[in-house]
PDB file with SEQRES, HELIX, SHEET and CRYST1 records, atoms N, CA, C and O in Angstrom:
SEQRES   1 A   72  UNK UNK UNK UNK UNK UNK UNK UNK UNK UNK UNK UNK UNK          
SEQRES   2 A   72  UNK UNK UNK UNK UNK UNK UNK UNK UNK UNK UNK UNK UNK          
SEQRES   3 A   72  UNK UNK UNK UNK UNK UNK UNK UNK UNK UNK UNK UNK UNK          
SEQRES   4 A   72  UNK UNK UNK UNK UNK UNK UNK UNK UNK UNK UNK UNK UNK          
SEQRES   5 A   72  UNK UNK UNK UNK UNK UNK UNK UNK UNK UNK UNK UNK UNK          
SEQRES   6 A   72  UNK UNK UNK UNK UNK UNK UNK                                  
HELIX    1 AA1 UNK A   18  UNK A   31  1                                  14    
HELIX    2 AA2 UNK A   33  UNK A   35  5                                   3    
HELIX    3 AA3 UNK A   62  UNK A   67  1                                   6    
SHEET    1 AA1 3 UNK A   2  UNK A   7  0                                        
SHEET    2 AA1 3 UNK A  53  UNK A  60 -1                                        
SHEET    3 AA1 3 UNK A  43  UNK A  47 -1                                        
CRYST1    1.000    1.000    1.000  90.00  90.00  90.00 P 1           1          
ATOM      1  N   UNK A   1     -15.977  -4.251   1.804  1.00  0.00           N  
ATOM      2  CA  UNK A   1     -14.906  -3.294   1.639  1.00  0.00           C  
ATOM      3  C   UNK A   1     -13.619  -4.043   1.350  1.00  0.00           C  
ATOM      4  O   UNK A   1     -13.504  -5.238   1.625  1.00  0.00           O  
ATOM      5  N   UNK A   2     -12.647  -3.320   0.788  1.00  0.00           N  
ATOM      6  CA  UNK A   2     -11.362  -3.901   0.410  1.00  0.00           C  
ATOM      7  C   UNK A   2     -10.215  -3.033   0.909  1.00  0.00           C  
ATOM      8  O   UNK A   2     -10.321  -1.809   0.982  1.00  0.00           O  
ATOM      9  N   UNK A   3      -9.127  -3.695   1.246  1.00  0.00           N  
ATOM     10  CA  UNK A   3      -7.877  -3.021   1.568  1.00  0.00           C  
ATOM     11  C   UNK A   3      -6.977  -3.166   0.353  1.00  0.00           C  
ATOM     12  O   UNK A   3      -6.748  -4.279  -0.121  1.00  0.00           O  
ATOM     13  N   UNK A   4      -6.466  -2.056  -0.152  1.00  0.00           N  
ATOM     14  CA  UNK A   4      -5.587  -2.064  -1.314  1.00  0.00           C  
ATOM     15  C   UNK A   4      -4.235  -1.478  -0.943  1.00  0.00           C  
ATOM     16  O   UNK A   4      -4.153  -0.432  -0.298  1.00  0.00           O  
ATOM     17  N   UNK A   5      -3.171  -2.164  -1.360  1.00  0.00           N  
ATOM     18  CA  UNK A   5      -1.814  -1.669  -1.171  1.00  0.00           C  
ATOM     19  C   UNK A   5      -1.142  -1.698  -2.527  1.00  0.00           C  
ATOM     20  O   UNK A   5      -1.049  -2.748  -3.162  1.00  0.00           O  
ATOM     21  N   UNK A   6      -0.676  -0.543  -2.966  1.00  0.00           N  
ATOM     22  CA  UNK A   6      -0.013  -0.438  -4.254  1.00  0.00           C  
ATOM     23  C   UNK A   6       1.381   0.135  -4.031  1.00  0.00           C  
ATOM     24  O   UNK A   6       1.538   1.200  -3.433  1.00  0.00           O  
ATOM     25  N   UNK A   7       2.394  -0.585  -4.519  1.00  0.00           N  
ATOM     26  CA  UNK A   7       3.773  -0.145  -4.373  1.00  0.00           C  
ATOM     27  C   UNK A   7       4.456  -0.218  -5.735  1.00  0.00           C  
ATOM     28  O   UNK A   7       4.466  -1.273  -6.369  1.00  0.00           O  
ATOM     29  N   UNK A   8       5.024   0.896  -6.186  1.00  0.00           N  
ATOM     30  CA  UNK A   8       5.779   0.949  -7.429  1.00  0.00           C  
ATOM     31  C   UNK A   8       7.238   0.653  -7.091  1.00  0.00           C  
ATOM     32  O   UNK A   8       7.896   1.441  -6.413  1.00  0.00           O  
ATOM     33  N   UNK A   9       7.736  -0.479  -7.563  1.00  0.00           N  
ATOM     34  CA  UNK A   9       9.103  -0.881  -7.237  1.00  0.00           C  
ATOM     35  C   UNK A   9      10.129  -0.254  -8.168  1.00  0.00           C  
ATOM     36  O   UNK A   9      11.326  -0.496  -8.018  1.00  0.00           O  
ATOM     37  N   UNK A  10       9.679   0.547  -9.126  1.00  0.00           N  
ATOM     38  CA  UNK A  10      10.606   1.183 -10.051  1.00  0.00           C  
ATOM     39  C   UNK A  10      11.116   0.208 -11.094  1.00  0.00           C  
ATOM     40  O   UNK A  10      10.822  -0.986 -11.037  1.00  0.00           O  
ATOM     41  N   UNK A  11      11.866   0.709 -12.028  1.00  0.00           N  
ATOM     42  CA  UNK A  11      12.384  -0.122 -13.116  1.00  0.00           C  
ATOM     43  C   UNK A  11      13.365  -1.181 -12.642  1.00  0.00           C  
ATOM     44  O   UNK A  11      13.510  -2.224 -13.279  1.00  0.00           O  
ATOM     45  N   UNK A  12      14.037  -0.922 -11.532  1.00  0.00           N  
ATOM     46  CA  UNK A  12      15.065  -1.854 -11.042  1.00  0.00           C  
ATOM     47  C   UNK A  12      14.605  -2.662  -9.835  1.00  0.00           C  
ATOM     48  O   UNK A  12      15.422  -3.317  -9.188  1.00  0.00           O  
ATOM     49  N   UNK A  13      13.308  -2.626  -9.520  1.00  0.00           N  
ATOM     50  CA  UNK A  13      12.758  -3.368  -8.377  1.00  0.00           C  
ATOM     51  C   UNK A  13      13.564  -3.084  -7.112  1.00  0.00           C  
ATOM     52  O   UNK A  13      14.142  -3.989  -6.510  1.00  0.00           O  
ATOM     53  N   UNK A  14      13.589  -1.809  -6.724  1.00  0.00           N  
ATOM     54  CA  UNK A  14      14.299  -1.376  -5.515  1.00  0.00           C  
ATOM     55  C   UNK A  14      15.772  -1.753  -5.565  1.00  0.00           C  
ATOM     56  O   UNK A  14      16.335  -2.253  -4.590  1.00  0.00           O  
ATOM     57  N   UNK A  15      16.384  -1.504  -6.714  1.00  0.00           N  
ATOM     58  CA  UNK A  15      17.827  -1.763  -6.905  1.00  0.00           C  
ATOM     59  C   UNK A  15      18.227  -3.184  -6.543  1.00  0.00           C  
ATOM     60  O   UNK A  15      19.282  -3.411  -5.952  1.00  0.00           O  
ATOM     61  N   UNK A  16      17.381  -4.134  -6.900  1.00  0.00           N  
ATOM     62  CA  UNK A  16      17.693  -5.536  -6.696  1.00  0.00           C  
ATOM     63  C   UNK A  16      17.334  -6.087  -5.332  1.00  0.00           C  
ATOM     64  O   UNK A  16      17.572  -7.267  -5.073  1.00  0.00           O  
ATOM     65  N   UNK A  17      16.768  -5.274  -4.450  1.00  0.00           N  
ATOM     66  CA  UNK A  17      16.396  -5.752  -3.121  1.00  0.00           C  
ATOM     67  C   UNK A  17      14.891  -5.616  -2.895  1.00  0.00           C  
ATOM     68  O   UNK A  17      14.447  -5.105  -1.867  1.00  0.00           O  
ATOM     69  N   UNK A  18      14.117  -6.083  -3.874  1.00  0.00           N  
ATOM     70  CA  UNK A  18      12.661  -5.965  -3.780  1.00  0.00           C  
ATOM     71  C   UNK A  18      12.116  -6.709  -2.560  1.00  0.00           C  
ATOM     72  O   UNK A  18      11.233  -6.197  -1.871  1.00  0.00           O  
ATOM     73  N   UNK A  19      12.624  -7.893  -2.290  1.00  0.00           N  
ATOM     74  CA  UNK A  19      12.136  -8.680  -1.148  1.00  0.00           C  
ATOM     75  C   UNK A  19      12.397  -7.936   0.162  1.00  0.00           C  
ATOM     76  O   UNK A  19      11.504  -7.833   1.003  1.00  0.00           O  
ATOM     77  N   UNK A  20      13.589  -7.430   0.338  1.00  0.00           N  
ATOM     78  CA  UNK A  20      13.932  -6.705   1.560  1.00  0.00           C  
ATOM     79  C   UNK A  20      13.125  -5.430   1.720  1.00  0.00           C  
ATOM     80  O   UNK A  20      12.638  -5.126   2.809  1.00  0.00           O  
ATOM     81  N   UNK A  21      12.986  -4.689   0.634  1.00  0.00           N  
ATOM     82  CA  UNK A  21      12.267  -3.412   0.706  1.00  0.00           C  
ATOM     83  C   UNK A  21      10.773  -3.618   0.918  1.00  0.00           C  
ATOM     84  O   UNK A  21      10.165  -2.923   1.732  1.00  0.00           O  
ATOM     85  N   UNK A  22      10.178  -4.559   0.200  1.00  0.00           N  
ATOM     86  CA  UNK A  22       8.752  -4.833   0.406  1.00  0.00           C  
ATOM     87  C   UNK A  22       8.499  -5.382   1.805  1.00  0.00           C  
ATOM     88  O   UNK A  22       7.488  -5.050   2.425  1.00  0.00           O  
ATOM     89  N   UNK A  23       9.394  -6.207   2.301  1.00  0.00           N  
ATOM     90  CA  UNK A  23       9.269  -6.717   3.672  1.00  0.00           C  
ATOM     91  C   UNK A  23       9.299  -5.595   4.684  1.00  0.00           C  
ATOM     92  O   UNK A  23       8.519  -5.598   5.636  1.00  0.00           O  
ATOM     93  N   UNK A  24      10.189  -4.635   4.494  1.00  0.00           N  
ATOM     94  CA  UNK A  24      10.279  -3.496   5.410  1.00  0.00           C  
ATOM     95  C   UNK A  24       9.001  -2.661   5.361  1.00  0.00           C  
ATOM     96  O   UNK A  24       8.479  -2.253   6.398  1.00  0.00           O  
ATOM     97  N   UNK A  25       8.502  -2.411   4.150  1.00  0.00           N  
ATOM     98  CA  UNK A  25       7.262  -1.640   3.999  1.00  0.00           C  
ATOM     99  C   UNK A  25       6.115  -2.347   4.713  1.00  0.00           C  
ATOM    100  O   UNK A  25       5.355  -1.702   5.436  1.00  0.00           O  
ATOM    101  N   UNK A  26       5.975  -3.651   4.526  1.00  0.00           N  
ATOM    102  CA  UNK A  26       4.879  -4.390   5.160  1.00  0.00           C  
ATOM    103  C   UNK A  26       5.028  -4.454   6.674  1.00  0.00           C  
ATOM    104  O   UNK A  26       4.034  -4.347   7.393  1.00  0.00           O  
ATOM    105  N   UNK A  27       6.243  -4.627   7.170  1.00  0.00           N  
ATOM    106  CA  UNK A  27       6.455  -4.635   8.630  1.00  0.00           C  
ATOM    107  C   UNK A  27       6.130  -3.276   9.232  1.00  0.00           C  
ATOM    108  O   UNK A  27       5.484  -3.202  10.278  1.00  0.00           O  
ATOM    109  N   UNK A  28       6.566  -2.208   8.591  1.00  0.00           N  
ATOM    110  CA  UNK A  28       6.309  -0.865   9.096  1.00  0.00           C  
ATOM    111  C   UNK A  28       4.809  -0.600   9.123  1.00  0.00           C  
ATOM    112  O   UNK A  28       4.268  -0.147  10.132  1.00  0.00           O  
ATOM    113  N   UNK A  29       4.139  -0.887   8.005  1.00  0.00           N  
ATOM    114  CA  UNK A  29       2.709  -0.629   7.946  1.00  0.00           C  
ATOM    115  C   UNK A  29       1.976  -1.507   8.955  1.00  0.00           C  
ATOM    116  O   UNK A  29       1.112  -1.018   9.683  1.00  0.00           O  
ATOM    117  N   UNK A  30       2.306  -2.790   9.010  1.00  0.00           N  
ATOM    118  CA  UNK A  30       1.649  -3.700   9.946  1.00  0.00           C  
ATOM    119  C   UNK A  30       1.856  -3.285  11.395  1.00  0.00           C  
ATOM    120  O   UNK A  30       0.943  -3.416  12.211  1.00  0.00           O  
ATOM    121  N   UNK A  31       3.031  -2.791  11.724  1.00  0.00           N  
ATOM    122  CA  UNK A  31       3.326  -2.361  13.081  1.00  0.00           C  
ATOM    123  C   UNK A  31       2.560  -1.119  13.487  1.00  0.00           C  
ATOM    124  O   UNK A  31       2.353  -0.870  14.675  1.00  0.00           O  
ATOM    125  N   UNK A  32       2.141  -0.340  12.504  1.00  0.00           N  
ATOM    126  CA  UNK A  32       1.397   0.889  12.784  1.00  0.00           C  
ATOM    127  C   UNK A  32      -0.099   0.748  12.509  1.00  0.00           C  
ATOM    128  O   UNK A  32      -0.836   1.733  12.549  1.00  0.00           O  
ATOM    129  N   UNK A  33      -0.539  -0.456  12.236  1.00  0.00           N  
ATOM    130  CA  UNK A  33      -1.935  -0.710  11.891  1.00  0.00           C  
ATOM    131  C   UNK A  33      -2.908  -0.155  12.923  1.00  0.00           C  
ATOM    132  O   UNK A  33      -3.972   0.348  12.563  1.00  0.00           O  
ATOM    133  N   UNK A  34      -2.558  -0.242  14.187  1.00  0.00           N  
ATOM    134  CA  UNK A  34      -3.467   0.209  15.243  1.00  0.00           C  
ATOM    135  C   UNK A  34      -3.722   1.720  15.218  1.00  0.00           C  
ATOM    136  O   UNK A  34      -4.633   2.199  15.893  1.00  0.00           O  
ATOM    137  N   UNK A  35      -2.939   2.468  14.457  1.00  0.00           N  
ATOM    138  CA  UNK A  35      -3.120   3.923  14.365  1.00  0.00           C  
ATOM    139  C   UNK A  35      -4.200   4.322  13.355  1.00  0.00           C  
ATOM    140  O   UNK A  35      -4.622   5.478  13.328  1.00  0.00           O  
ATOM    141  N   UNK A  36      -4.645   3.379  12.531  1.00  0.00           N  
ATOM    142  CA  UNK A  36      -5.552   3.705  11.442  1.00  0.00           C  
ATOM    143  C   UNK A  36      -6.961   3.209  11.702  1.00  0.00           C  
ATOM    144  O   UNK A  36      -7.162   2.132  12.264  1.00  0.00           O  
ATOM    145  N   UNK A  37      -7.932   4.005  11.286  1.00  0.00           N  
ATOM    146  CA  UNK A  37      -9.331   3.631  11.323  1.00  0.00           C  
ATOM    147  C   UNK A  37      -9.639   3.002   9.965  1.00  0.00           C  
ATOM    148  O   UNK A  37      -9.884   3.717   8.993  1.00  0.00           O  
ATOM    149  N   UNK A  38      -9.628   1.693   9.893  1.00  0.00           N  
ATOM    150  CA  UNK A  38      -9.745   1.010   8.609  1.00  0.00           C  
ATOM    151  C   UNK A  38     -11.201   0.928   8.155  1.00  0.00           C  
ATOM    152  O   UNK A  38     -11.873  -0.090   8.323  1.00  0.00           O  
ATOM    153  N   UNK A  39     -11.657   2.021   7.582  1.00  0.00           N  
ATOM    154  CA  UNK A  39     -12.997   2.066   7.003  1.00  0.00           C  
ATOM    155  C   UNK A  39     -12.896   2.768   5.660  1.00  0.00           C  
ATOM    156  O   UNK A  39     -11.902   3.447   5.403  1.00  0.00           O  
ATOM    157  N   UNK A  40     -13.897   2.626   4.791  1.00  0.00           N  
ATOM    158  CA  UNK A  40     -13.819   3.244   3.466  1.00  0.00           C  
ATOM    159  C   UNK A  40     -13.434   4.718   3.548  1.00  0.00           C  
ATOM    160  O   UNK A  40     -13.960   5.482   4.357  1.00  0.00           O  
ATOM    161  N   UNK A  41     -12.506   5.082   2.687  1.00  0.00           N  
ATOM    162  CA  UNK A  41     -11.994   6.450   2.657  1.00  0.00           C  
ATOM    163  C   UNK A  41     -10.650   6.603   3.347  1.00  0.00           C  
ATOM    164  O   UNK A  41      -9.936   7.577   3.105  1.00  0.00           O  
ATOM    165  N   UNK A  42     -10.294   5.650   4.206  1.00  0.00           N  
ATOM    166  CA  UNK A  42      -8.992   5.703   4.879  1.00  0.00           C  
ATOM    167  C   UNK A  42      -7.894   5.405   3.865  1.00  0.00           C  
ATOM    168  O   UNK A  42      -8.118   4.688   2.889  1.00  0.00           O  
ATOM    169  N   UNK A  43      -6.719   5.954   4.098  1.00  0.00           N  
ATOM    170  CA  UNK A  43      -5.597   5.685   3.215  1.00  0.00           C  
ATOM    171  C   UNK A  43      -4.437   6.599   3.522  1.00  0.00           C  
ATOM    172  O   UNK A  43      -4.574   7.575   4.261  1.00  0.00           O  
ATOM    173  N   UNK A  44      -3.296   6.277   2.951  1.00  0.00           N  
ATOM    174  CA  UNK A  44      -2.106   7.082   3.170  1.00  0.00           C  
ATOM    175  C   UNK A  44      -1.054   6.720   2.134  1.00  0.00           C  
ATOM    176  O   UNK A  44      -1.169   5.720   1.425  1.00  0.00           O  
ATOM    177  N   UNK A  45      -0.041   7.546   2.066  1.00  0.00           N  
ATOM    178  CA  UNK A  45       1.098   7.327   1.184  1.00  0.00           C  
ATOM    179  C   UNK A  45       2.008   6.262   1.797  1.00  0.00           C  
ATOM    180  O   UNK A  45       2.081   6.134   3.019  1.00  0.00           O  
ATOM    181  N   UNK A  46       2.695   5.505   0.958  1.00  0.00           N  
ATOM    182  CA  UNK A  46       3.678   4.501   1.387  1.00  0.00           C  
ATOM    183  C   UNK A  46       5.052   4.983   0.946  1.00  0.00           C  
ATOM    184  O   UNK A  46       5.232   5.418  -0.192  1.00  0.00           O  
ATOM    185  N   UNK A  47       6.022   4.901   1.856  1.00  0.00           N  
ATOM    186  CA  UNK A  47       7.393   5.350   1.583  1.00  0.00           C  
ATOM    187  C   UNK A  47       8.362   4.177   1.631  1.00  0.00           C  
ATOM    188  O   UNK A  47       8.126   3.205   2.350  1.00  0.00           O  
ATOM    189  N   UNK A  48       9.451   4.260   0.869  1.00  0.00           N  
ATOM    190  CA  UNK A  48      10.505   3.252   0.950  1.00  0.00           C  
ATOM    191  C   UNK A  48      11.478   3.624   2.067  1.00  0.00           C  
ATOM    192  O   UNK A  48      11.252   4.597   2.786  1.00  0.00           O  
ATOM    193  N   UNK A  49      12.553   2.862   2.216  1.00  0.00           N  
ATOM    194  CA  UNK A  49      13.494   3.103   3.311  1.00  0.00           C  
ATOM    195  C   UNK A  49      14.283   4.398   3.143  1.00  0.00           C  
ATOM    196  O   UNK A  49      14.902   4.875   4.095  1.00  0.00           O  
ATOM    197  N   UNK A  50      14.266   4.963   1.953  1.00  0.00           N  
ATOM    198  CA  UNK A  50      14.905   6.266   1.720  1.00  0.00           C  
ATOM    199  C   UNK A  50      13.906   7.413   1.815  1.00  0.00           C  
ATOM    200  O   UNK A  50      14.209   8.546   1.441  1.00  0.00           O  
ATOM    201  N   UNK A  51      12.724   7.110   2.315  1.00  0.00           N  
ATOM    202  CA  UNK A  51      11.637   8.082   2.491  1.00  0.00           C  
ATOM    203  C   UNK A  51      11.162   8.694   1.176  1.00  0.00           C  
ATOM    204  O   UNK A  51      10.737   9.848   1.132  1.00  0.00           O  
ATOM    205  N   UNK A  52      11.242   7.897   0.100  1.00  0.00           N  
ATOM    206  CA  UNK A  52      10.676   8.309  -1.183  1.00  0.00           C  
ATOM    207  C   UNK A  52       9.266   7.723  -1.272  1.00  0.00           C  
ATOM    208  O   UNK A  52       9.039   6.576  -0.887  1.00  0.00           O  
ATOM    209  N   UNK A  53       8.335   8.506  -1.775  1.00  0.00           N  
ATOM    210  CA  UNK A  53       6.967   8.021  -1.954  1.00  0.00           C  
ATOM    211  C   UNK A  53       6.961   6.949  -3.045  1.00  0.00           C  
ATOM    212  O   UNK A  53       7.379   7.209  -4.173  1.00  0.00           O  
ATOM    213  N   UNK A  54       6.490   5.749  -2.713  1.00  0.00           N  
ATOM    214  CA  UNK A  54       6.486   4.647  -3.675  1.00  0.00           C  
ATOM    215  C   UNK A  54       5.107   4.043  -3.896  1.00  0.00           C  
ATOM    216  O   UNK A  54       4.965   3.108  -4.683  1.00  0.00           O  
ATOM    217  N   UNK A  55       4.105   4.553  -3.225  1.00  0.00           N  
ATOM    218  CA  UNK A  55       2.770   4.010  -3.424  1.00  0.00           C  
ATOM    219  C   UNK A  55       1.784   4.543  -2.427  1.00  0.00           C  
ATOM    220  O   UNK A  55       1.961   5.613  -1.844  1.00  0.00           O  
ATOM    221  N   UNK A  56       0.737   3.768  -2.245  1.00  0.00           N  
ATOM    222  CA  UNK A  56      -0.316   4.170  -1.320  1.00  0.00           C  
ATOM    223  C   UNK A  56      -1.108   2.957  -0.872  1.00  0.00           C  
ATOM    224  O   UNK A  56      -1.073   1.903  -1.507  1.00  0.00           O  
ATOM    225  N   UNK A  57      -1.815   3.120   0.218  1.00  0.00           N  
ATOM    226  CA  UNK A  57      -2.780   2.111   0.642  1.00  0.00           C  
ATOM    227  C   UNK A  57      -4.103   2.821   0.829  1.00  0.00           C  
ATOM    228  O   UNK A  57      -4.146   4.021   1.099  1.00  0.00           O  
ATOM    229  N   UNK A  58      -5.182   2.071   0.684  1.00  0.00           N  
ATOM    230  CA  UNK A  58      -6.505   2.658   0.862  1.00  0.00           C  
ATOM    231  C   UNK A  58      -7.511   1.572   1.200  1.00  0.00           C  
ATOM    232  O   UNK A  58      -7.301   0.391   0.922  1.00  0.00           O  
ATOM    233  N   UNK A  59      -8.604   2.001   1.805  1.00  0.00           N  
ATOM    234  CA  UNK A  59      -9.736   1.128   2.070  1.00  0.00           C  
ATOM    235  C   UNK A  59     -10.880   1.656   1.223  1.00  0.00           C  
ATOM    236  O   UNK A  59     -11.245   2.829   1.314  1.00  0.00           O  
ATOM    237  N   UNK A  60     -11.443   0.782   0.399  1.00  0.00           N  
ATOM    238  CA  UNK A  60     -12.524   1.183  -0.496  1.00  0.00           C  
ATOM    239  C   UNK A  60     -13.716   0.248  -0.338  1.00  0.00           C  
ATOM    240  O   UNK A  60     -13.607  -0.829   0.248  1.00  0.00           O  
ATOM    241  N   UNK A  61     -14.839   0.673  -0.865  1.00  0.00           N  
ATOM    242  CA  UNK A  61     -16.013  -0.190  -0.880  1.00  0.00           C  
ATOM    243  C   UNK A  61     -15.942  -1.091  -2.103  1.00  0.00           C  
ATOM    244  O   UNK A  61     -15.192  -0.818  -3.041  1.00  0.00           O  
ATOM    245  N   UNK A  62     -16.714  -2.151  -2.092  1.00  0.00           N  
ATOM    246  CA  UNK A  62     -16.757  -3.043  -3.258  1.00  0.00           C  
ATOM    247  C   UNK A  62     -17.249  -2.283  -4.472  1.00  0.00           C  
ATOM    248  O   UNK A  62     -16.758  -2.522  -5.576  1.00  0.00           O  
ATOM    249  N   UNK A  63     -18.205  -1.371  -4.309  1.00  0.00           N  
ATOM    250  CA  UNK A  63     -18.716  -0.580  -5.433  1.00  0.00           C  
ATOM    251  C   UNK A  63     -17.597   0.239  -6.074  1.00  0.00           C  
ATOM    252  O   UNK A  63     -17.535   0.348  -7.299  1.00  0.00           O  
ATOM    253  N   UNK A  64     -16.706   0.820  -5.251  1.00  0.00           N  
ATOM    254  CA  UNK A  64     -15.577   1.586  -5.791  1.00  0.00           C  
ATOM    255  C   UNK A  64     -14.649   0.675  -6.572  1.00  0.00           C  
ATOM    256  O   UNK A  64     -14.099   1.080  -7.596  1.00  0.00           O  
ATOM    257  N   UNK A  65     -14.471  -0.539  -6.105  1.00  0.00           N  
ATOM    258  CA  UNK A  65     -13.618  -1.499  -6.783  1.00  0.00           C  
ATOM    259  C   UNK A  65     -14.172  -1.821  -8.170  1.00  0.00           C  
ATOM    260  O   UNK A  65     -13.409  -1.876  -9.135  1.00  0.00           O  
ATOM    261  N   UNK A  66     -15.461  -2.030  -8.285  1.00  0.00           N  
ATOM    262  CA  UNK A  66     -16.090  -2.310  -9.572  1.00  0.00           C  
ATOM    263  C   UNK A  66     -15.958  -1.114 -10.503  1.00  0.00           C  
ATOM    264  O   UNK A  66     -15.691  -1.279 -11.693  1.00  0.00           O  
ATOM    265  N   UNK A  67     -16.144   0.095  -9.965  1.00  0.00           N  
ATOM    266  CA  UNK A  67     -16.054   1.300 -10.791  1.00  0.00           C  
ATOM    267  C   UNK A  67     -14.656   1.468 -11.358  1.00  0.00           C  
ATOM    268  O   UNK A  67     -14.490   1.999 -12.456  1.00  0.00           O  
ATOM    269  N   UNK A  68     -13.649   1.018 -10.618  1.00  0.00           N  
ATOM    270  CA  UNK A  68     -12.257   1.139 -11.063  1.00  0.00           C  
ATOM    271  C   UNK A  68     -11.844  -0.021 -11.957  1.00  0.00           C  
ATOM    272  O   UNK A  68     -10.699  -0.083 -12.405  1.00  0.00           O  
ATOM    273  N   UNK A  69     -12.766  -0.937 -12.219  1.00  0.00           N  
ATOM    274  CA  UNK A  69     -12.449  -2.079 -13.077  1.00  0.00           C  
ATOM    275  C   UNK A  69     -11.875  -3.253 -12.335  1.00  0.00           C  
ATOM    276  O   UNK A  69     -11.374  -4.187 -12.959  1.00  0.00           O  
ATOM    277  N   UNK A  70     -11.931  -3.236 -11.010  1.00  0.00           N  
ATOM    278  CA  UNK A  70     -11.405  -4.336 -10.217  1.00  0.00           C  
ATOM    279  C   UNK A  70     -12.419  -5.439 -10.043  1.00  0.00           C  
ATOM    280  O   UNK A  70     -13.565  -5.340 -10.482  1.00  0.00           O  
ATOM    281  N   UNK A  71     -11.970  -6.490  -9.393  1.00  0.00           N  
ATOM    282  CA  UNK A  71     -12.840  -7.617  -9.108  1.00  0.00           C  
ATOM    283  C   UNK A  71     -13.236  -7.573  -7.652  1.00  0.00           C  
ATOM    284  O   UNK A  71     -12.563  -6.945  -6.835  1.00  0.00           O  
ATOM    285  N   UNK A  72     -14.324  -8.238  -7.329  1.00  0.00           N  
ATOM    286  CA  UNK A  72     -14.720  -8.297  -5.922  1.00  0.00           C  
ATOM    287  C   UNK A  72     -14.506  -9.664  -5.350  1.00  0.00           C  
ATOM    288  O   UNK A  72     -14.788  -9.892  -4.173  1.00  0.00           O  
TER     289      UNK A  72                                                      
END                                                                             
């Protein structure tokens, strides 16, 4: 299985603070990791510091990764 995190930083990469914003997203998600059952099918929306939807995370099987054109 694979854990996937996809974040759209927008055309301006979070208005020039991509490092700060991505760090905040990763700290928030990592701090709440214990709330999630990390098995295939799990996933949720990812929000930036302004509570705008900017991506998603998901847990998929290797077969799903191949079907989507990904690598294993």
